[in-house]
C-alpha positions as CSV (number, residue, x, y, z in Angstrom):
1,M,-9.8,-15.3,6.4
2,R,-10.0,-11.5,6.0
3,K,-8.5,-9.6,3.1
4,L,-5.3,-7.6,3.4
5,A,-5.2,-4.7,1.0
6,V,-2.3,-2.3,0.2
7,L,-3.4,1.2,-0.8
8,T,-0.4,3.0,-2.4
9,F,0.4,6.2,-4.3
10,L,3.0,5.2,-6.9
11,T,5.2,6.8,-9.6
12,L,5.7,5.3,-13.0
13,D,9.1,4.0,-11.9
14,G,7.6,2.4,-8.8
15,V,8.6,5.0,-6.1
16,M,6.2,5.3,-3.2
17,Q,8.3,7.4,-0.8
18,A,6.9,10.6,0.8
19,P,4.0,11.3,-1.6
20,G,2.3,13.8,0.7
21,G,5.1,16.2,1.6
22,P,8.9,16.8,2.0
23,E,8.7,16.2,5.7
24,E,7.2,12.7,5.4
25,D,10.3,10.7,4.7
26,P,13.5,12.5,3.6
27,S,15.6,9.4,4.4
28,G,18.3,8.5,1.9
29,G,18.5,12.1,0.8
30,F,15.1,11.9,-1.0
31,K,14.3,15.4,-2.3
32,H,11.0,14.9,-4.1
33,G,8.6,14.6,-1.2
34,G,5.1,15.9,-2.0
35,W,4.9,14.6,-5.6
36,V,1.2,13.9,-5.3
37,A,0.1,17.5,-4.6
38,G,0.1,18.7,-8.2
39,Y,-2.2,15.9,-9.3
40,W,-4.7,15.7,-6.5
41,D,-8.3,16.4,-7.5
42,D,-11.9,15.4,-6.8
43,F,-11.4,12.2,-8.8
44,L,-8.7,10.9,-6.5
45,G,-10.6,12.1,-3.4
46,N,-13.6,10.1,-4.5
47,V,-11.6,7.0,-5.2
48,M,-10.0,7.1,-1.8
49,A,-13.4,7.7,-0.1
50,E,-14.9,4.8,-2.0
51,Q,-12.0,2.5,-1.0
52,M,-12.3,3.5,2.7
53,K,-16.1,3.6,3.1
54,A,-16.4,0.0,4.3
55,P,-15.2,-0.9,7.9
56,F,-11.4,-1.7,8.0
57,D,-8.6,-2.1,10.4
58,L,-5.2,-0.5,9.8
59,L,-1.9,-2.3,9.6
60,L,0.9,0.2,9.8
61,G,4.7,0.4,10.1
62,R,6.2,2.6,12.8
63,K,7.1,5.6,10.6
64,T,3.7,5.8,8.9
65,Y,2.0,5.4,12.3
66,E,3.9,8.3,13.8
67,L,3.0,10.5,10.8
68,F,-0.7,9.6,10.9
69,A,-0.9,9.8,14.7
70,A,0.5,13.4,14.6
71,Y,-2.0,14.5,12.0
72,W,-5.3,12.7,11.9
73,P,-6.4,13.0,15.6
74,R,-6.4,16.8,15.1
75,M,-8.7,16.6,12.1
76,G,-12.5,16.8,12.5
77,D,-15.0,14.4,11.1
78,E,-15.7,16.8,8.2
79,V,-12.2,16.3,6.8
80,P,-12.3,13.4,4.3
81,G,-10.8,10.3,5.7
82,A,-10.5,11.5,9.3
83,K,-13.6,9.7,10.8
84,E,-12.6,6.4,9.1
85,L,-8.9,6.5,10.1
86,N,-9.5,7.8,13.6
87,G,-12.2,5.2,14.2
88,A,-10.3,2.2,12.8
89,R,-8.4,-0.2,15.0
90,K,-4.7,0.2,14.3
91,F,-2.1,-2.7,14.4
92,V,1.3,-1.1,14.6
93,V,4.4,-3.1,13.6
94,T,7.2,-1.8,15.8
95,T,10.0,-2.9,18.1
96,T,10.7,0.5,19.5
97,L,7.5,2.3,20.2
98,E,6.2,1.5,23.7
99,K,3.4,4.1,23.9
100,L,0.7,4.3,21.3
101,D,-1.3,7.4,21.9
102,W,-3.7,7.3,18.8
103,A,-7.0,5.7,19.9
104,N,-7.5,2.0,19.3
105,S,-3.8,1.2,18.7
106,V,-2.3,-2.2,19.3
107,R,1.4,-3.0,19.1
108,V,2.6,-5.9,16.9
109,S,6.1,-7.3,17.4
110,G,8.0,-10.6,17.2
111,D,7.6,-12.6,14.0
112,V,5.8,-10.1,11.9
113,A,4.8,-12.5,9.1
114,Q,3.3,-14.9,11.7
115,E,1.6,-12.1,13.6
116,V,0.0,-10.8,10.3
117,R,-1.1,-14.3,9.4
118,S,-2.8,-14.5,12.8
119,L,-4.5,-11.2,12.2
120,K,-5.8,-12.3,8.8
121,D,-7.2,-15.5,10.4
122,Q,-9.2,-13.4,12.9
123,V,-12.8,-12.5,12.4
124,G,-13.1,-8.8,11.5
125,P,-13.0,-6.2,8.7
126,E,-10.4,-6.1,6.0
127,L,-6.8,-5.0,6.9
128,Q,-5.6,-1.9,5.0
129,V,-2.0,-0.9,4.7
130,H,-1.2,2.7,3.9
131,G,2.4,3.9,3.4
132,S,4.6,1.6,5.4
133,S,7.1,0.8,2.7
134,M,9.3,-1.4,4.9
135,L,6.4,-3.4,6.3
136,I,5.1,-4.0,2.7
137,Q,8.4,-5.6,1.8
138,T,7.9,-8.2,4.6
139,L,4.3,-8.8,3.4
140,L,5.4,-9.3,-0.2
141,K,8.2,-11.7,0.7
142,N,5.7,-13.8,2.7
143,D,2.8,-13.6,0.1
144,L,0.5,-11.9,2.5
145,V,-1.0,-9.2,0.2
146,D,-4.4,-10.1,-1.3
147,E,-5.1,-6.9,-3.1
148,F,-3.3,-3.8,-4.4
149,R,-5.2,-0.5,-4.8
150,L,-2.7,1.6,-6.7
151,K,-2.8,5.2,-7.8
152,V,-0.1,5.5,-10.5
153,F,1.0,9.1,-11.1
154,P,2.5,10.1,-14.5
155,I,5.9,11.0,-13.2
156,T,9.3,9.3,-12.7
157,L,11.7,10.2,-9.9
158,G,14.6,7.9,-10.4
159,T,15.4,7.4,-6.7
160,G,13.4,6.6,-3.6
161,K,11.8,3.7,-1.8
162,R,9.9,1.4,-4.2
163,L,6.8,-0.6,-3.7
164,F,8.3,-3.8,-5.3
165,A,11.8,-3.9,-4.1
166,E,14.2,-6.8,-4.3
167,G,12.8,-9.8,-2.4
168,S,9.3,-9.7,-3.8
169,I,8.2,-13.2,-4.7
170,P,7.0,-14.0,-8.3
171,A,3.2,-13.7,-8.1
172,G,0.2,-13.3,-10.5
173,F,-2.5,-10.7,-10.2
174,E,-5.8,-9.9,-11.9
175,L,-6.9,-6.4,-12.7
176,T,-10.4,-5.9,-11.3
177,D,-10.8,-2.1,-11.7
178,C,-9.1,0.6,-13.7
179,R,-9.9,4.3,-14.0
180,A,-8.0,7.4,-15.1
181,S,-8.2,10.9,-13.6
182,P,-8.4,14.0,-15.8
183,K,-4.7,14.7,-14.8
184,G,-3.5,11.2,-15.9
185,V,-3.4,9.4,-12.6
186,V,-4.4,5.7,-13.1
187,A,-6.4,4.1,-10.2
188,A,-6.0,0.3,-10.6
189,T,-7.0,-2.5,-8.4
190,Y,-5.2,-5.9,-8.6
191,V,-6.2,-9.1,-6.7
192,R,-3.9,-12.0,-6.1
193,A,-4.4,-14.6,-8.8
194,G,-2.1,-17.6,-8.5
195,E,1.4,-18.1,-9.9
196,V,3.2,-16.4,-12.7
197,K,2.3,-17.8,-16.1
198,T,5.2,-18.2,-18.5
199,G,5.6,-19.4,-22.1
200,S,7.6,-18.8,-25.2
201,F,7.2,-17.0,-28.5
202,A,10.1,-19.0,-30.1
203,A,9.1,-20.8,-33.2
204,E,8.7,-24.6,-32.8
205,P,11.5,-26.5,-34.4
206,T,10.6,-28.0,-37.7
207,E,11.0,-31.7,-38.1
208,R,13.7,-32.7,-40.6
209,T,13.0,-35.4,-43.2
210,G,15.1,-37.3,-45.7
């Protein structure tokens, strides 16, 4: 079974909506699009390059696919990430898009959870999810995410689409890598690691005698 990894830019309060610019996703009246820009540096560029250097397939929701398809095919191979993203096979979860113009794109519809399980069972490179907040909620509810590669920015926004929305199942993860940029962005990788471990700090009751 191949790995499914979610690569996400995230605020301290869990918002992942429109990190790259105001035009990405203003839905719900979101007014803070582009919150990554002031923190981007060579450190983050190198982290992304490292996480995308091995072969991968993309699994994308409709909105992220449309954003990527309008931008990346126009970028030359000298632009970081362009060669990798344009060359990857794209699985697009959509019930509305009939025509997929970006090279190597395949439509996924029907029972999304079952279709993704089938993709994971196939022989091939890892599946990477970028953006795609609505799709991620389906993946979380069905325990289909094997790894999170998070970039946590030192800001809070209060509103916006969150990575872990209501419906995420209880799950345990193990931290396998953690680095901080000069501007305070934490790049952390978590892999799925069983169930949630619980316990209690309450004092044990003392036994009464006499």
